[in-house]
Backbone bond lengths (Angstrom), bond angles and torsions (degrees), N, CA, C in turn:
res aa  C-N    CA-C-N  psi(-1)  N-CA   C-N-CA  omega(-1)  CA-C   N-CA-C  phi
1 X - - - 1.442 - - 1.527 109.30 -
2 X 1.314 116.94 131.14 1.468 122.67 -179.94 1.530 108.77 -80.45
3 X 1.350 117.37 129.25 1.469 118.90 178.54 1.528 110.44 -67.22
4 X 1.308 115.78 139.68 1.459 121.70 179.40 1.522 108.34 -95.09
5 X 1.326 116.15 128.70 1.455 121.11 178.07 1.516 108.66 -95.49
6 X 1.312 115.91 126.43 1.460 120.43 176.36 1.525 108.78 -69.64
7 X 1.327 117.37 147.45 1.463 118.85 171.38 1.534 108.88 -58.84
8 X 1.319 116.43 135.22 1.462 121.99 -176.60 1.519 110.40 -104.17
9 X 1.337 116.22 125.71 1.461 121.48 176.69 1.522 109.44 -83.48
10 X 1.338 115.55 126.26 1.460 121.56 177.76 1.534 106.55 -119.33
11 X 1.331 117.80 114.86 1.461 119.07 -177.49 1.532 110.84 -64.36
12 X 1.332 115.56 138.24 1.460 119.17 175.95 1.524 108.77 -75.32
13 X 1.306 116.34 150.32 1.467 121.61 -179.00 1.522 109.73 -84.05
14 X 1.329 115.18 91.52 1.470 121.70 179.13 1.526 108.24 -134.64
15 X 1.340 117.33 152.10 1.466 120.09 -178.27 1.523 113.49 -86.51
16 X 1.310 118.08 11.96 1.463 122.70 -176.60 1.522 110.73 -131.46
17 X 1.321 114.24 168.16 1.464 122.54 177.04 1.521 107.17 -125.83
18 X 1.330 117.19 139.33 1.458 120.38 175.11 1.525 107.13 -58.93
19 X 1.318 116.58 129.09 1.464 121.44 178.61 1.522 107.82 -76.61
20 X 1.332 116.06 90.83 1.461 120.40 -175.62 1.523 112.37 -72.73
21 X 1.310 117.61 -7.74 1.460 120.60 175.92 1.518 112.89 -85.39
22 X 1.315 116.35 -4.44 1.467 121.36 -176.39 1.530 109.31 -120.90
23 X 1.339 118.20 110.05 1.482 119.63 -176.96 1.527 112.47 -76.49
24 X 1.339 117.55 72.79 1.454 121.59 -177.36 1.519 113.36 -126.11
25 X 1.309 119.02 23.52 1.455 122.16 179.32 1.527 108.42 -72.75
26 X 1.334 116.75 120.96 1.468 121.48 -177.91 1.524 109.52 -127.40
27 X 1.336 116.16 137.04 1.460 122.90 179.62 1.523 109.00 -113.20
28 X 1.338 116.77 130.08 1.460 123.65 175.20 1.523 107.16 -122.97
29 X 1.322 116.57 112.33 1.464 120.41 -175.70 1.526 110.19 -137.50
30 X 1.318 115.90 157.46 1.456 123.24 177.26 1.522 109.66 -109.44
31 X 1.305 115.49 155.51 1.461 120.01 176.78 1.520 110.58 -64.44
32 X 1.328 116.15 -35.73 1.457 121.27 179.19 1.526 108.71 -117.82
33 X 1.318 117.00 131.76 1.463 121.00 179.76 1.521 111.97 -60.94
34 X 1.319 117.61 -24.88 1.469 119.82 -179.95 1.529 111.56 -70.66
35 X 1.339 117.61 -15.12 1.466 120.72 179.01 1.528 112.48 -79.28
36 X 1.307 117.45 -15.53 1.455 120.72 179.03 1.513 111.85 152.19
37 X 1.323 116.27 169.30 1.465 120.09 -178.21 1.535 111.58 -76.59
38 X 1.304 116.03 161.90 1.458 122.03 172.52 1.524 107.36 -83.10
39 X 1.330 115.10 133.25 1.466 120.45 -177.85 1.522 109.84 -123.94
40 X 1.317 115.23 143.03 1.455 121.11 176.21 1.519 107.95 -129.06
41 X 1.310 115.03 132.22 1.465 120.66 175.54 1.523 108.27 -107.44
42 X 1.327 115.21 140.99 1.454 120.71 -179.68 1.520 109.59 -155.78
43 X 1.310 115.00 167.03 1.456 121.07 173.01 1.520 106.79 -96.79
44 X 1.325 116.83 129.02 1.462 121.55 -177.94 1.514 111.68 -114.28
45 X 1.297 115.27 140.72 1.456 123.60 178.23 1.521 107.28 -104.28
46 X 1.333 116.73 119.46 1.461 121.30 -173.24 1.519 114.36 -93.15
47 X 1.308 117.40 17.15 1.455 121.28 169.57 1.505 114.89 58.46
48 X 1.329 115.99 -157.28 1.460 120.39 -175.26 1.525 111.42 -70.10
49 X 1.303 114.62 137.94 1.468 120.75 177.26 1.521 108.64 -68.18
50 X 1.323 116.02 141.26 1.462 119.97 173.04 1.527 106.95 -78.70
51 X 1.325 117.09 112.11 1.453 121.87 -176.12 1.514 110.75 -76.82
52 X 1.332 115.92 142.49 1.459 119.45 176.84 1.530 110.09 -78.02
53 X 1.312 117.47 -27.74 1.447 121.82 178.50 1.526 108.24 -82.15
54 X 1.324 117.28 116.32 1.469 121.27 -174.68 1.532 112.27 -61.30
55 X 1.322 117.77 -33.42 1.462 120.00 179.09 1.523 110.27 -64.88
56 X 1.316 117.62 -40.40 1.464 120.67 179.02 1.520 111.38 -68.21
57 X 1.313 117.01 -33.05 1.461 120.14 -177.05 1.521 111.81 -65.69
58 X 1.311 117.28 -26.10 1.458 118.65 -178.72 1.522 112.74 -101.69
59 X 1.332 117.80 -4.36 1.467 118.57 -179.28 1.515 110.54 -73.29
60 X 1.310 115.47 150.70 1.463 121.51 177.90 1.521 108.65 -94.01
61 X 1.311 116.72 107.86 1.450 121.76 176.17 1.506 107.77 -101.63
62 X 1.321 115.99 154.06 1.459 116.73 177.93 1.523 109.85 -73.28
63 X 1.342 116.53 163.13 1.465 122.73 -173.77 1.520 111.42 -58.41
64 X 1.348 117.65 -37.76 1.468 120.10 -178.62 1.528 110.69 -64.74
65 X 1.330 117.26 -44.77 1.468 120.76 178.42 1.523 110.53 -60.74
66 X 1.341 117.03 -44.24 1.457 120.53 -178.98 1.525 110.94 -64.28
67 X 1.331 117.11 -40.08 1.459 119.55 -179.84 1.526 110.56 -64.87
68 X 1.328 117.43 -36.45 1.459 120.68 179.30 1.531 111.25 -64.71
69 X 1.330 117.47 -26.73 1.453 122.11 -179.43 1.524 112.11 -92.40
70 X 1.310 116.77 7.92 1.455 121.70 -176.84 1.519 110.63 -98.11
71 X 1.316 114.93 167.10 1.452 120.14 -173.78 1.526 110.32 -131.34
72 X 1.326 115.22 138.96 1.456 122.41 173.71 1.523 108.49 -106.10
73 X 1.348 116.23 140.01 1.466 121.12 176.69 1.514 109.38 -141.63
74 X 1.333 115.44 152.29 1.461 120.01 170.37 1.518 107.77 -79.17
75 X 1.321 115.49 136.44 1.461 122.51 -175.40 1.519 108.97 -126.97
76 X 1.327 115.85 143.98 1.454 121.04 170.12 1.528 107.58 -116.65
77 X 1.321 115.16 122.75 1.462 121.49 176.24 1.523 106.45 -102.13
78 X 1.325 116.80 127.19 1.462 122.17 -177.85 1.528 108.42 -112.28
79 X 1.329 115.17 126.40 1.461 121.49 177.22 1.518 108.35 -104.86
80 X 1.320 116.23 120.08 1.457 122.67 -174.34 1.530 110.40 -92.39
81 X 1.326 116.42 140.79 1.470 122.56 179.35 1.520 111.59 55.13
82 X 1.318 116.47 50.47 1.469 119.11 -177.48 1.524 111.82 -78.89
83 X 1.321 115.52 142.70 1.470 122.18 176.63 1.522 111.47 -92.70
84 X 1.339 116.35 -37.86 1.456 120.66 -175.83 1.520 109.47 -159.88
85 X 1.326 115.26 157.11 1.461 120.94 174.15 1.519 107.95 -149.18
86 X 1.328 114.42 155.83 1.464 119.13 177.46 1.530 109.37 -154.56
87 X 1.316 114.12 143.83 1.454 123.49 176.31 1.519 106.59 -109.39
88 X 1.328 116.90 122.07 1.457 121.50 -174.55 1.528 110.80 -123.05
89 X 1.334 116.75 146.15 1.473 118.91 177.37 1.522 110.42 -71.10
90 X 1.323 115.87 158.37 1.446 120.43 177.12 1.515 111.51 -60.68
91 X 1.320 115.96 152.73 1.457 122.03 -176.99 1.534 111.28 -67.54
92 X 1.334 116.63 -42.95 1.464 120.91 -179.38 1.523 108.39 -155.29
93 X 1.330 116.09 -178.93 1.462 119.67 177.83 1.525 112.33 -66.49
94 X 1.331 116.90 -24.39 1.467 119.48 -176.83 1.531 113.89 -106.93
95 X 1.330 118.55 -11.11 1.470 121.77 -179.77 1.534 109.69 -135.79
96 X 1.319 115.92 127.13 1.467 119.49 175.83 1.520 109.66 -71.04
97 X 1.326 116.60 -46.42 1.467 121.55 174.24 1.523 107.59 -113.90
98 X 1.306 117.44 159.38 1.466 120.23 177.32 1.527 107.25 -75.95
99 X 1.313 115.97 93.21 1.456 122.81 -169.22 1.523 113.79 -58.10
100 X 1.318 118.01 -30.95 1.471 120.73 -177.43 1.523 112.58 -69.20
101 X 1.326 118.13 -14.09 1.468 121.27 -179.94 1.523 112.80 -82.56
102 X 1.336 117.54 -7.93 1.463 121.32 -173.74 1.519 111.75 -117.85
103 X 1.325 114.53 151.81 1.459 123.35 171.82 1.533 106.13 -90.95
104 X 1.318 116.95 119.22 1.474 122.82 -176.47 1.535 111.85 -100.62
105 X 1.307 118.20 10.92 1.465 120.98 -171.27 1.530 114.17 -66.18
106 X 1.310 118.80 -19.89 1.476 121.05 -179.36 1.527 112.45 -83.76
107 X 1.316 116.75 -7.94 1.469 120.61 178.05 1.515 106.89 -87.89
108 X 1.315 115.05 113.00 1.457 121.83 -171.38 1.534 111.22 -85.49
109 X 1.334 115.02 61.27 1.457 120.57 179.05 1.524 107.49 -132.20
110 X 1.307 115.69 128.60 1.464 120.14 173.79 1.517 107.05 -87.09
111 X 1.337 116.64 100.21 1.462 121.25 -176.17 1.525 113.07 -82.95
112 X 1.310 117.61 4.71 1.465 118.83 179.32 1.531 109.05 -70.71
113 X 1.298 114.55 147.08 1.465 119.22 177.32 1.528 109.32 -116.13
114 X 1.331 115.16 33.21 1.472 120.55 -178.38 1.523 111.32 -59.10
115 X 1.335 117.84 -29.44 1.467 122.05 179.21 1.522 111.56 -100.38
116 X 1.323 117.10 8.65 1.462 120.90 179.83 1.520 111.96 102.94
117 X 1.315 115.09 159.18 1.463 122.12 -178.23 1.527 110.98 -64.30
118 X 1.320 116.37 -40.58 1.470 119.76 -178.84 1.526 111.57 -61.30
119 X 1.344 116.61 -39.53 1.472 120.43 178.77 1.526 110.63 -66.90
120 X 1.345 116.91 -40.79 1.469 119.95 176.08 1.521 110.13 -59.40
121 X 1.343 116.43 -48.39 1.468 120.02 -179.38 1.521 111.09 -59.99
122 X 1.321 117.46 -41.29 1.462 120.89 179.27 1.524 110.52 -61.31
123 X 1.344 117.42 -45.97 1.476 121.01 179.11 1.530 110.70 -60.60
124 X 1.340 116.21 -46.38 1.462 120.97 -178.34 1.529 110.87 -60.72
125 X 1.349 117.06 -50.04 1.462 121.34 -178.78 1.526 111.49 -64.98
126 X 1.326 117.60 -40.29 1.467 119.62 179.68 1.522 111.16 -64.59
127 X 1.335 117.32 -40.50 1.467 120.13 176.87 1.522 109.85 -60.92
128 X 1.323 117.28 -45.18 1.469 122.22 179.90 1.524 110.17 -62.03
129 X 1.323 116.52 -45.70 1.463 120.82 -178.44 1.530 110.84 -64.86
130 X 1.334 117.87 -42.99 1.460 121.60 -176.60 1.522 113.11 -69.51
131 X 1.332 117.71 -37.19 1.467 120.63 -176.17 1.519 113.09 -94.47
132 X 1.343 116.82 -22.27 1.466 120.18 -174.03 1.521 112.73 78.31
133 X 1.335 117.09 1.33 1.467 122.49 -179.76 1.523 109.21 -121.03
134 X 1.326 115.81 140.03 1.457 119.05 177.57 1.526 109.06 -69.27
135 X 1.330 118.31 129.00 1.467 120.28 -177.99 1.530 114.00 -64.00
136 X 1.334 117.58 -29.92 1.470 121.73 178.51 1.521 107.93 -143.77
137 X 1.352 116.75 84.85 1.464 120.79 -170.80 1.522 116.20 -78.71
138 X 1.335 118.13 -7.47 1.467 119.43 -175.53 1.520 112.12 80.94
139 X 1.333 116.67 8.36 1.466 123.84 178.23 1.528 106.67 -128.05
140 X 1.333 115.70 124.51 1.466 119.44 -171.22 1.527 111.66 -137.02
141 X 1.324 115.18 156.09 1.461 120.09 159.28 1.528 104.69 -101.11
142 X 1.311 115.85 152.10 1.463 120.11 -175.81 1.521 109.21 -117.42
143 X 1.324 115.50 115.46 1.463 120.83 175.35 1.521 108.94 -86.75
144 X 1.318 117.18 152.02 1.470 123.70 -178.56 1.530 111.21 60.42
145 X 1.332 115.82 44.36 1.456 122.56 -176.74 1.529 111.57 -86.18
146 X 1.323 115.91 122.99 1.465 120.48 174.94 1.520 110.82 -64.98
147 X 1.320 117.40 -40.62 1.467 121.03 -179.27 1.527 110.71 -61.77
148 X 1.311 117.47 -42.21 1.462 121.37 177.86 1.526 110.93 -64.03
149 X 1.314 117.52 -42.93 1.468 121.36 178.12 1.525 111.30 -60.05
150 X 1.314 117.39 -40.12 1.467 121.82 -179.79 1.522 111.05 -69.69
151 X 1.338 117.00 -44.64 1.466 120.86 -176.16 1.520 113.23 -75.48
152 X 1.313 116.31 -35.44 1.456 120.03 -172.42 1.526 110.76 -144.62
153 X 1.337 117.46 69.24 1.469 119.45 -173.22 1.527 114.62 -64.53
154 X 1.322 118.47 -24.96 1.475 119.98 -176.95 1.519 113.40 -112.67
155 X 1.312 117.77 1.23 1.467 120.67 -176.89 1.524 109.83 -99.92
156 X 1.309 116.36 93.07 1.463 121.07 -178.40 1.521 113.34 -70.99
157 X 1.332 117.78 -14.04 1.457 119.40 -176.61 1.528 113.11 -89.76
158 X 1.341 118.47 6.74 1.457 121.53 175.50 1.522 109.20 -99.53
159 X 1.346 115.48 151.49 1.457 121.80 177.74 1.521 109.25 -129.03
160 X 1.305 114.68 153.09 1.462 122.41 174.94 1.533 106.37 -99.15
161 X 1.331 116.68 120.70 1.461 122.64 -179.61 1.522 109.87 -112.03
162 X 1.323 116.37 152.37 1.458 120.90 176.17 1.529 109.05 -141.61
163 X 1.340 115.47 136.62 1.464 122.47 175.27 1.520 107.47 -122.22
164 X 1.324 116.11 121.92 1.468 121.41 -179.06 1.523 109.97 -97.46
165 X 1.320 115.91 126.30 1.457 121.33 179.58 1.514 112.52 -108.50
166 X 1.314 115.86 -150.64 1.460 122.93 -177.16 1.530 112.31 -81.05
167 X 1.332 116.47 -52.91 1.465 122.26 -177.84 1.516 113.49 -117.58
168 X 1.318 116.77 -2.77 1.461 120.77 -175.38 1.521 109.30 -153.50
169 X 1.335 114.76 174.28 1.457 119.67 174.27 1.526 108.41 -142.37
170 X 1.318 115.03 158.63 1.460 121.97 -177.61 1.521 108.20 -122.47
171 X 1.335 115.16 136.78 1.457 121.16 174.69 1.528 108.24 -119.19
172 X 1.314 115.93 140.76 1.466 122.26 179.76 1.523 108.30 -139.33
173 X 1.325 116.17 137.70 1.461 121.38 170.26 1.526 105.79 -107.78
174 X 1.327 115.59 118.82 1.462 121.37 -176.04 1.524 109.07 -153.90
175 X 1.330 115.13 171.64 1.470 119.15 178.23 1.525 111.33 -80.13
176 X 1.321 116.81 -49.31 1.462 120.87 -175.92 1.528 109.75 -142.67
177 X 1.311 114.30 172.80 1.458 120.24 174.56 1.525 109.19 -140.75
178 X 1.315 115.17 160.28 1.459 122.57 171.02 1.522 106.60 -145.89
179 X 1.305 117.40 166.31 1.463 119.54 177.80 1.522 110.29 -143.96
180 X 1.331 114.74 153.19 1.463 121.90 177.61 1.524 108.65 -143.47
181 X 1.324 115.22 157.78 1.455 120.04 171.24 1.514 108.54 -77.64
182 X 1.314 117.14 143.38 1.466 121.21 177.43 1.520 108.24 -110.01
183 X 1.308 115.52 165.57 1.467 120.26 -176.75 1.517 112.29 -109.39
184 X 1.333 117.73 12.84 1.472 120.25 -179.13 1.503 111.77 -73.77
């Protein structure tokens, strides 16, 4: 029997997290990729501010204080040379995607709360502050993707991307992506 590899979620390197509390995930796509790129609009949470004062940057603030110092922005993610896209409803009231179908090992977050919720939050925020990248942004590339294999079996330069929102998620197969802040 051949072992089956679960699709692996790999977090994209971005300094923001999809604001899953705000149902504003929007997909703009064309029937033909030659008509233009696939675009997704979302609300992004930019996490803890990078403090200019080095003493403040290493202090442990509680989660509420850190959230008050954080910033939300509208973001447009552009997928270049896309083959396909789809907007799908959430799997259930408690899971946007069926989490058991994916390998989460590439997400470098210890989600255990063995030391309490406050300790988990401190670890998560400190990782974000130290790296400048959100440890689990809700935006992923998917390795070992069946959908990618079906759509593009010989094109190694395409990737399967997924963005998880509040009530739905979006999947895109494209070569690359970029993102910008929007002024809407």
